[in-house]
N, C-alpha and C positions, 0 to 999 in steps of 0.2 A: 770283214770277210771279203776276200777277193775270189772271183770265180771265173771259170772258163766256160764259154758256150760250147754246145755240142760240136759245132764246126771247128772251133779252136782245138778241142780235145782230139778230134779225128785227124786234123792236120799235124798236131804235135806227135800223135802216135805214129803216123806215117814218117815224119821227119826223123824221129829217134830210130825207127827201124831202118830207114833208108841210109842213115849215116852210121849205123852200127854203134849207136851212142847209148847202149844199155846203162842204166843207172844215172843217166843225165836227165835233166829237166830243163824247162824254159826259165832262164834267169831273167827277171824283169827288174830294172833298176832306174833310178832317177839321178840325174847329174845336173850341175849348174851349167847353163849355156843354152843355146838355141834362141830362136827369134823372140820367145816370150819369157825367157828367164830360166826355165827348167826344161830338160828334155828327157825323153824316154830312151832307154837302151835295152837291148835283148840279145841273148846268146844262149847256146846250149852249154850247160855246165853241170858239175856235180855240186850238191849242197855243201856249204861251208859252215863251220861252227857259228852259231848265232843267227843263221838265216831262218826266215819263216818259210816252211815248206808246206804247200797245200797239195794234197794228193786227190786227184779226181779221175776216176775211171782208168786207173793204171798209169797215169802220167803225173809228173810233178811240175808245179809252178813254184819257183824259188824266188823269194824276195829278200834282198839284203835288209838288215835291221834298220839302217839309216834311211831307207827308201819307203818303208812301210807307212809312215805318217802321210806321205803324199799319195799313196795308192789305195788306202783303206776304202772299201766299198766299190772298187772298180770291177768292171766286167771286161774280160779279154775275149775278143772275137777274132775270127779269121774270115777275111773277105777276099773274093776274087771277082771284081766288077770293073766298071769303066773308070772308077776313081783310083784303082790300083789293087794290087794283090799283096796280102800280108796280114800279120796280126794287127788288130786295132784295139785301142784302149778306150773304153767309155769310163771316164773318170769323173765322179761327182765332185771331187775336190778342185777341179779346174774351173776357174771363173772366166778364163780367156784361153783360147787355143790358137795356134798359128795355122795358117792354111796348109802347111806341110803335114800336119797331123802328128808330128813327133815332139812338138814343143808346147808348153802350157805355163800358166801362171795360177797360183793359188790365191785364195781370198786374203790370207795372211800376208803374202808378198805384195799384193795390190794395196792393202791397207798401209803397210810399212812404207811403200813408195810414196803414197799420198802425204804422209806425215814427215818424210825426210826430203821431199822434193821441193 
């Protein structure tokens, strides 16, 4: 299960209203690349067939099927502090994260690198 904090829900509600993006939700995906091997991506989008859609307090979090394994158990927060403003992902599957906060490595990837390196 992936969940949004109250702060993330409030910001997403405001973002959807501000951009007139009715029916859209926050699409969260994982792609190869970044400092640590995998990186997070986000945008406002409509759900597509096969997506995992999590509805929470009137907003949608949309996860592409191929990204779900990397994000299971994550919490999405929204922060506005000295380290930056934006959605932040607390991902229990990440064994190493880059200082940029958008790139991570999973235990499976680290294990594979040890045995192929």
